[in-house]
N, C-alpha and C positions, 0 to 999 in steps of 0.2 A: 547625614553621612551615608554613603552607599553601603548596602549589604548584599548578601548573596541574591542573585537574580535581578539586581537593580540594573536598569538599562539606561545608557546615556547616548544621545544621538551625536555623531561626529560628522561635521560637514567640511570636508577638505576643500582647499581653495583650488581645486582642479575639476576636471570633468569626470572624475571617478564617481562611482555610485555612492550614495549616502550610506554610512555604516552605523551600526549600533554596537556599542561596547557593552557586553553583558558581563557583569561581575559574577564570577563563579566561586571564588574563595577570597577571603580577606583576613588580615590579622595585623599585628603590630610588631615592630622590631626596633632595634637600637642602631643609630648611625652617629658614632661619636657620642656626644652628650645629649643627642636629640632622640625623641621617640617619633618614629615615622610609621605611616600607614602603608601596608603592603597589600596589593590587590592582584589577583589573577583574573584577566579578562579574556573574553573571546570576541573577536571582531566579526560581525555578520552583516552582509549587505541587506538593507531593508527591502530591496527589490532585486529579483534575479537578473543576471545578464540576459539580454534579449537576443534571440537569434536573428540573423539577417532575414528580412521579409522575403528576399529573393530566393532563399533556400527552398529546395524541393520539399513538398509535403506528400510525395508519392513514395510509399515504402519500397516499391520495386527498385527505385533509384539507389537504394542503400544496400542492396543484396550482393552485388558483384564487384564492388570497389575493392582494390587490393589493400585493404586496411583491416586489422584484426577486429576493431570496434568502430562502428559507425553510429551516428546519433541523429535522430529526427525529432524536430519540434512541430507540434500541430495543435491548433486550437479547435475545440468542438463546442457547439451550442448545447444547451440543456436538451436532453432527450435524444441526442444523436446516437446512431447505431452504426457499427462498422460492418455488420453481417459476418457470417462465418468465413474464415479465410485462413491461410497458413503462409509461412515464409521459408525459404531455403536456409536461412540462418536462425539460430536461437535468438529469442527476443526477451528483453527485460522491459515490461510494461510498467510505466511509472507516471503518476500525475502530480505535478508540482502544486497544482490547485485543483480542487474538485474531487469527487468520488466516482469510481468506475465499478461496474459489475462486469466480470469476465466469465464467459461460459465456454466450457470444452465438453467433449463427449463424456468425460469422467467426473465433472463436477462444476461448481460455481464458486466464485470468490467476490467479496466486496473489498475494494482497495481505496483507503483514504491516502492522503499525501505522505504518510510516514511508512507506507508499505508499497512493495513492488511485487510483481509476479514474474517469475522465470518461466518461459514457455519454450520447450525444446524445439529444434527445427522440425518442420513438417507437421506439428500438432495443430489441428483445426481449432480456431477460437474466434469468439465474437466479443465485442466490447460495447456495453451500453453506458451512456453518460448520465449520471445522476447530477443534474445541474450542469452548469458550464464547466468544462474540463480543459486544463492546459497539460496536454500529454507530452511526455518526453520519453521516446523509445530508444533503447540501445539494440543494435543488431550485431551479433557476435559470430565470427567465422567458426566453422566446424572444429578446426584444430584448437582454437582458444577455448571453445565451449566444452571440449571433451572433459575438462576437469570439474565441471559443475554437475548439476542435478539431471538425472535421466528422465524425470517426470516434472510436471508443473509444481512450482514451489513458491510460497510466499516468503519474502525476506524483509527484514527491517532495513529501512533506508536511513543511515546515519547522516548527521549533518555534513560530514566530509564527502560521503558518496553523493549526496544531493548536489553539493557545489561542483563536484567533478562532472556530474552529468550535465549541469547547466553550462559549465565551461565548454564541454565538447559540442553541445548543441549550438553554442555561439561561434564556434570555429567553422572554417570552410568545410563543406561536405567531404571533399578529397584533400584533407589537411596534409601539409608536407610531412614526409617521413624524416625522422631524425631531429625534429624540433619539439617545441613545448607541447604541441597537441598530441604527439605520439606518446610523450611521457604521461600526459593526462589519461590517455587511453590505457596505458599500462597500470597506472594507479587505480583506475576504475576496476580492472580485472582483479587486482590485489584486494581492494576494499570489498568487492563482491564476494570473493572467496572467504572473507572474514565476517560477512554479514550474518546476523542472527536469524536462524530459521524460525518462522512463526507457523505453528500448526493450526492454521485457520482456513478450512476448506469445507464446502458442503458437497460431499460425494454424491453421485447420482447412481441409482440402481439399474440393473438390467431386467429384473423380474417385473412383469407388467402389473402385478398386484401392488408391489411396492411403489411403482411409478404413479399409480392412481393416488395412493396415500400421500406421496411426496409432493405431487403437483397440487393437491388440495391445500397442503400446508404452505407451500410457496405462495399460493394465491391469498391465503389468510394466515399469516404467521401467528396471530393471536388465538387461533382455533384451540378451544379447550376440549380436546379429545384424547383419551388414553389409547394405547395400542389395542386393548380389548374391545374398543368401540368400533373398530374398522372391520372386524371379522365378517359380519353378514354382508357388508357392502362389497367386499372384494373376494369373498368366497374362500376364506382361509381362517384357520383357528388362530387364536392369540399366540399359542405356542409356536406355530409355523411362522408367523410374522416376526416374532422375537428372534427366532433362529435365522431367518432371512436377513433381517437388518444387520445382525452381527456378521454374518457370512459375506454379504455383498458390500456393506458400507464400512465395516470395521467399527461401527458405533452402535450403541443401543438406541432405541426409539427416542428416549428423552434427550440423549446427547445430540442426536441429529436435529431434533426440533430446536434445541438451544442454539445450535449453529445457525439455523435459519433466522431465528429471532435476533441474534447478534448482528448478522449481516443486514437485516432489515433496519435495525436500530442505527447502525453506522451510516447507512444511506440517508435515513431521515434526520439524523443529527446534522449531517452536512447541509441539509436544506433548512436548518434553523428550527425544526420542530422541537418544542419544549420537552424536557426529559419526563415531566409528569404525564404529558399526553402520550408519549411513546410507551411508558410503563403501563398506563391504563389500557392502551390498545393491545398490548402484548399479554395482558392478563395477569400482571403482577399486582399484589395487594397494596403496594405503596411504591413511590419513587425510590425510597431508600432500599427496598428489597431488590428492585431492578438494578440500581446502581451497584449494589454489593455483588450481584451475579456478574454484571458487566466487568467490574474491576477484577474479580477473581479470574475471569476468562481471558481478558485482554490486557491486564496489567496496569490499567489506569481507569479512573472514573469517567463517565460519559462526557462531562464538561471539559476534560483535558485531553481526551483521546485524539481529537483531530488537530491538536496543536503542534505535533511533530515529535520525531523520535528523540531528539535531545531533551525535550521536556519530560518525556516518559522516563528517560534514563536519569533524570535529576541533575543534569549538568546545567 
């Protein structure tokens, strides 16, 4: 008998995608003199709607269209880099598959498929692909973008927002106004406004002494050094470094190091590295200690984190 989270594959006698019916709730009720099973299910396509291969993969082609929201699909091989660039429109950077590292002058982010990064218009950014990545970018006109965040912000991608993004990237680039596609674009804006903000950023310092420390930690996230161990190397007392970390980054030294380790762990998990290996490399005394820290910080254990926002929400 199906229970919560039980999945049943449905193959319609049409050319529609294969769907999975996920049982989210179930119980029993009466119908006349009979006892019946009641189930609440969510239908999810097992594969995303695919964009037209003839669609442009040049971001510039999406900036000047008279549409509030435009959507670009682009595939990247493992290790690909976009280089630093910016756009006239605000951008929502999202990967339906794969993990990305995004860099701006103010910080770094690691983005698995259940997270997206809002980048305001004109902000320079570069994207590094951790493994192969299926990127789906939204470009949003200034007037529509004015209601959102003035700085880069990580948001949770709900199952609904994901499907809306996929639907718009499968539509014509210059989709007709007044039709279904424009309604999808409007729903995207509404769902984005309701998206949960995720405080997951690695801020970057301006002070050269802090930059030396931070670069060393980025190169070796498992480095076992306290803030007092850096003083002679960078020419500053531990007290000065403590003050600078808080003033420039809004985090203390240990919090900043933890953010780096979390980002490194997310990237390595996406490549299939075992949790035990990641925990050891990052200096944790056991996989369970690492998993507990990961769960506290990101809301799910490492084994579940990359599975999607709906999984984390328990739906």
